[in-house]
C-alpha positions as CSV (number, residue, x, y, z in Angstrom):
1,M,-0.6,0.4,-0.2
2,T,1.4,3.1,-0.9
3,A,0.5,7.2,-1.4
4,S,1.2,7.5,-5.1
5,A,-0.9,4.3,-5.9
6,P,-4.9,3.3,-4.5
7,T,-5.0,0.3,-2.7
8,V,-6.1,-3.1,-4.6
9,V,-8.4,-5.2,-2.6
10,A,-10.1,-8.1,-3.6
11,V,-13.0,-9.2,-1.6
12,L,-14.2,-13.2,-2.5
13,G,-17.7,-13.6,-2.4
14,A,-20.6,-11.3,-3.4
15,G,-23.1,-11.8,-1.2
16,T,-24.7,-9.0,1.4
17,M,-21.2,-9.0,3.7
18,G,-19.1,-9.4,0.3
19,A,-20.8,-6.4,-0.9
20,G,-21.0,-3.6,1.2
21,I,-17.2,-4.4,1.9
22,A,-16.8,-3.8,-1.5
23,Q,-19.0,-0.9,-1.0
24,A,-17.2,0.9,1.7
25,C,-13.7,-0.2,-0.1
26,A,-14.6,1.6,-3.3
27,G,-16.1,4.1,-1.4
28,A,-12.9,5.1,0.0
29,G,-10.6,5.1,-3.4
30,C,-9.6,1.3,-3.3
31,E,-9.4,-0.6,-6.6
32,V,-12.0,-3.6,-6.1
33,Q,-12.0,-6.4,-7.6
34,L,-14.9,-8.5,-6.3
35,V,-15.3,-12.2,-6.4
36,D,-17.6,-14.8,-7.3
37,A,-17.7,-17.7,-8.7
38,D,-22.5,-17.3,-9.5
39,P,-22.6,-14.3,-12.3
40,E,-25.5,-13.9,-11.3
41,A,-24.3,-12.7,-7.7
42,L,-21.9,-10.8,-8.8
43,T,-25.0,-8.4,-11.2
44,R,-27.0,-8.9,-7.7
45,A,-24.2,-7.2,-6.2
46,L,-23.1,-4.5,-7.9
47,A,-27.3,-4.0,-8.2
48,T,-27.0,-3.5,-4.0
49,I,-24.3,-1.4,-4.4
50,E,-26.4,1.0,-6.3
51,D,-29.3,0.7,-4.5
52,S,-27.5,0.9,-1.2
53,L,-26.1,4.5,-2.8
54,Q,-28.3,5.7,-4.0
55,R,-31.0,5.7,-0.9
56,L,-27.5,7.8,0.6
57,V,-27.5,10.4,-1.4
58,R,-31.2,10.4,-1.1
59,K,-30.5,11.1,2.7
60,G,-27.7,13.6,2.1
61,V,-25.2,11.4,3.0
62,L,-23.1,11.2,-0.2
63,D,-23.0,13.4,-3.3
64,E,-24.8,12.1,-6.9
65,G,-21.4,11.7,-8.3
66,S,-20.6,9.6,-5.8
67,I,-22.8,6.3,-7.0
68,E,-19.8,7.1,-10.2
69,R,-17.0,7.3,-8.7
70,T,-17.9,4.3,-6.3
71,L,-19.1,2.2,-8.8
72,G,-16.2,2.8,-11.0
73,N,-13.7,0.8,-8.6
74,V,-15.5,-2.1,-8.6
75,H,-14.7,-4.1,-10.7
76,P,-16.9,-7.8,-11.2
77,A,-14.7,-10.4,-11.4
78,D,-14.5,-14.5,-11.5
79,D,-10.7,-15.3,-12.3
80,L,-10.0,-15.8,-8.4
81,A,-6.2,-16.3,-8.9
82,S,-5.9,-12.8,-11.2
83,A,-7.3,-11.1,-8.2
84,V,-5.6,-12.7,-5.4
85,A,-2.6,-12.2,-7.2
86,A,-3.0,-8.5,-8.1
87,A,-4.1,-7.6,-4.4
88,D,-2.8,-5.1,-1.5
89,V,-5.7,-7.0,0.9
90,V,-7.7,-9.2,0.3
91,I,-10.8,-10.2,2.6
92,E,-12.5,-13.1,2.7
93,A,-16.2,-13.0,2.9
94,V,-18.0,-16.7,2.5
95,T,-20.3,-18.7,3.4
96,E,-19.9,-19.2,7.2
97,D,-18.4,-22.9,6.3
98,L,-15.3,-24.5,7.4
99,D,-14.4,-26.8,4.7
100,V,-15.9,-24.0,2.5
101,K,-13.2,-21.7,3.6
102,R,-10.8,-24.4,3.9
103,S,-10.4,-24.7,0.7
104,L,-10.7,-21.2,-0.2
105,W,-7.9,-19.9,1.9
106,Q,-4.9,-23.1,0.8
107,Y,-5.6,-21.7,-3.0
108,L,-4.9,-18.1,-0.9
109,A,-1.5,-19.8,-0.1
110,A,-0.6,-20.4,-3.5
111,H,-1.9,-17.5,-4.9
112,A,-1.4,-14.3,-3.3
113,R,1.8,-12.3,-2.9
114,P,4.0,-12.8,-0.2
115,G,3.5,-10.1,2.4
116,T,-0.5,-9.6,1.0
117,L,-2.9,-8.2,3.9
118,L,-5.1,-11.5,4.8
119,A,-8.3,-11.5,6.5
120,S,-12.0,-13.2,6.4
121,N,-14.8,-11.9,7.1
122,T,-15.9,-14.6,9.5
123,S,-17.8,-13.4,12.5
124,S,-18.1,-16.8,14.2
125,L,-15.2,-19.1,13.6
126,S,-11.6,-19.1,14.9
127,V,-9.7,-17.0,12.7
128,T,-6.5,-19.1,14.0
129,E,-7.6,-22.8,12.3
130,I,-8.7,-20.0,9.0
131,A,-5.5,-18.7,9.3
132,G,-4.1,-22.2,9.6
133,F,-5.0,-23.1,5.9
134,G,-3.2,-20.7,4.3
135,G,-0.1,-20.8,3.7
136,D,1.3,-17.4,6.5
137,P,-0.3,-17.1,9.5
138,E,1.5,-14.8,10.4
139,S,-0.3,-12.0,8.0
140,S,-3.5,-12.9,8.5
141,C,-5.9,-12.2,10.5
142,G,-9.8,-11.5,11.2
143,L,-11.3,-7.8,9.4
144,H,-14.9,-8.5,11.3
145,F,-17.4,-6.0,9.1
146,F,-21.2,-5.7,11.0
147,N,-23.8,-5.4,8.6
148,P,-25.4,-2.9,6.9
149,V,-21.4,-1.9,6.2
150,P,-22.0,1.5,4.2
151,L,-23.5,2.7,7.6
152,L,-22.2,0.7,10.6
153,P,-18.6,2.1,11.6
154,L,-16.9,-0.9,13.4
155,V,-14.1,-3.8,12.0
156,E,-13.6,-5.8,14.7
157,V,-9.2,-6.7,13.9
158,V,-9.7,-10.4,15.3
159,R,-5.5,-11.0,15.8
160,G,-5.0,-15.2,15.8
161,E,-2.3,-16.9,17.7
162,H,0.1,-16.4,15.2
163,T,-0.8,-13.6,13.5
164,S,1.9,-10.6,13.9
165,D,2.5,-7.1,15.3
166,A,3.2,-5.1,11.8
167,T,0.1,-7.4,10.6
168,V,-2.8,-5.9,13.3
169,A,-0.7,-2.4,13.1
170,R,-1.1,-3.1,9.1
171,A,-4.8,-4.0,9.1
172,V,-6.0,-1.2,12.0
173,E,-4.7,1.6,9.2
174,F,-6.3,-0.5,6.6
175,V,-9.7,-0.4,8.4
176,A,-9.0,2.9,9.2
177,R,-8.4,4.7,5.6
178,I,-11.8,2.7,4.1
179,G,-13.4,5.1,6.8
180,K,-14.0,3.0,9.9
181,T,-13.3,2.5,12.9
182,P,-11.1,-0.1,14.5
183,I,-10.7,-2.1,17.5
184,V,-8.0,-4.7,18.0
185,C,-9.4,-8.0,19.9
186,H,-8.0,-11.6,20.4
187,D,-9.0,-14.8,18.8
188,T,-12.2,-16.0,21.5
189,P,-15.7,-17.0,20.9
190,G,-18.0,-14.4,19.2
191,F,-15.3,-12.1,19.6
192,I,-16.3,-8.5,21.6
193,V,-19.6,-7.9,20.0
194,N,-21.4,-10.9,19.0
195,R,-20.3,-12.1,22.5
196,L,-22.1,-9.8,24.4
197,L,-25.0,-9.9,21.4
198,M,-26.4,-12.5,20.9
199,P,-26.9,-14.0,24.3
200,Y,-29.3,-11.2,24.3
201,L,-31.1,-12.0,21.0
202,N,-30.7,-15.7,22.1
203,D,-33.4,-14.8,25.2
204,A,-35.5,-12.9,23.5
205,V,-36.1,-15.4,21.2
206,H,-36.6,-17.9,25.2
207,A,-38.8,-15.2,25.8
208,L,-40.9,-15.3,22.4
209,A,-40.7,-19.0,22.8
210,E,-41.9,-18.8,26.5
211,G,-45.0,-16.7,25.9
212,V,-43.9,-13.5,27.7
213,T,-45.4,-10.6,25.2
214,S,-45.4,-10.9,20.9
215,A,-42.9,-10.8,19.2
216,A,-44.2,-6.4,18.3
217,D,-44.2,-5.7,21.9
218,L,-41.0,-7.7,23.3
219,D,-39.3,-5.4,20.9
220,A,-41.1,-2.0,21.7
221,A,-40.3,-3.0,25.5
222,M,-36.1,-2.6,24.6
223,T,-36.8,0.0,21.8
224,L,-38.5,2.1,24.9
225,G,-37.7,1.0,27.8
226,A,-33.9,0.6,27.1
227,N,-33.8,3.5,24.4
228,L,-32.5,1.3,21.5
229,P,-32.7,2.2,17.5
230,L,-33.8,-1.6,16.9
231,G,-35.8,-4.9,18.7
232,P,-33.8,-7.7,19.3
233,L,-35.8,-10.0,17.3
234,A,-36.0,-7.1,14.6
235,L,-32.4,-7.2,14.6
236,A,-32.0,-10.5,14.5
237,D,-33.7,-10.1,11.5
238,L,-31.6,-7.2,10.1
239,I,-28.8,-9.7,11.0
240,G,-30.3,-12.9,9.2
241,L,-31.5,-15.8,11.3
242,D,-28.9,-17.7,9.9
243,V,-26.8,-16.7,10.9
244,T,-27.8,-15.3,14.1
245,L,-28.6,-19.3,14.2
246,A,-24.8,-20.2,13.4
247,A,-23.3,-17.3,15.8
248,I,-25.1,-19.0,18.7
249,E,-24.4,-22.6,17.3
250,A,-20.5,-22.0,17.8
251,L,-20.7,-19.8,20.9
252,H,-22.0,-22.8,22.5
253,R,-19.9,-25.5,20.4
254,E,-16.8,-23.2,21.7
255,T,-17.2,-23.0,24.9
256,G,-20.3,-25.5,26.1
257,D,-21.6,-23.0,28.1
258,P,-25.2,-23.7,28.9
259,R,-26.0,-20.3,28.3
260,F,-25.5,-20.3,24.6
261,R,-28.0,-23.0,24.1
262,P,-29.9,-22.2,20.8
263,A,-33.0,-21.1,21.2
264,P,-35.4,-24.3,19.3
265,L,-37.7,-21.3,18.2
266,L,-34.4,-20.0,16.6
267,R,-33.8,-23.0,15.1
268,R,-37.5,-23.9,13.7
269,Y,-37.8,-20.6,11.4
270,V,-34.4,-21.5,10.3
271,R,-35.2,-24.6,8.6
272,A,-38.4,-23.4,8.2
273,G,-36.6,-20.5,5.7
274,K,-37.6,-17.8,7.6
275,L,-34.4,-16.2,7.6
276,G,-35.1,-12.3,8.3
277,R,-35.4,-9.3,6.1
278,K,-33.6,-11.5,3.0
279,S,-35.8,-13.8,2.5
280,G,-39.0,-11.9,3.6
281,E,-40.0,-13.0,6.9
282,G,-39.1,-14.3,10.2
283,F,-39.8,-12.7,13.8
284,H,-41.3,-9.6,11.3
285,R,-42.9,-9.9,7.6
286,Y,-41.2,-7.4,5.6
287,A,-41.5,-6.1,2.2
288,P,-39.3,-7.5,-0.9
289,R,-37.4,-4.0,-1.2
290,E,-36.8,-3.5,2.6
291,E,-34.2,-6.7,1.5
292,G,-30.4,-5.3,3.4
293,A,-31.9,-2.1,4.2
């Protein structure tokens, strides 16, 4: 990364998180290679980015020219080897599945240039384990962005067991450069936010299942009584009930603590395809245009 040339970032995975990360990096002037093997996923990601930018312009957060500038910095790609080889920073944002990540990180070990900053956006898996799949754990870390990425400022910079001090410093510098706020943490289950947030969301689902009150009133109680911007069930819907379940399962699996036992109702909703905003229904119902809002 130099002052004279834009940072080249390869974002691997064009789902909700990948699109948001690509938007944040491109909006900060980085050249982004957004990589996905599915051409339709790339098309959807570009449409999502453009829609997000237009909404930010309507709200007065960005100027009209930001749309063209940001989109001009995002380059959809299906050639993983070329994108990784050209990158200063690689951010893996594929599904929370260790087998998928293992295959991808082994590929990174073979194609990334020495010294490339390698990061996983995992929200629930061990950064140390993921980094061990590649060839350079010292240059690897976690960069945990939060959904919706364009709006939320935090990025958890996760230090794996073998992550070097120099890599942490580079990661912090990069996160600040793209306009986000870095907070460094160790590779413990749930990191910081999910370690505290997921049990809260899980308890809310337990309360709903026990008939304490309705979903609407439970959320209203927390927004009106605790001055929170969003109730726990609505927040779980926004995150995605599948993502929420995976994070809670990881906490339970890694710690063995019965406090983190996933609520059966949450598992039932996920099995039924009720994933929250992205499916149109979770604990609440949503119009299709609200996806990713």
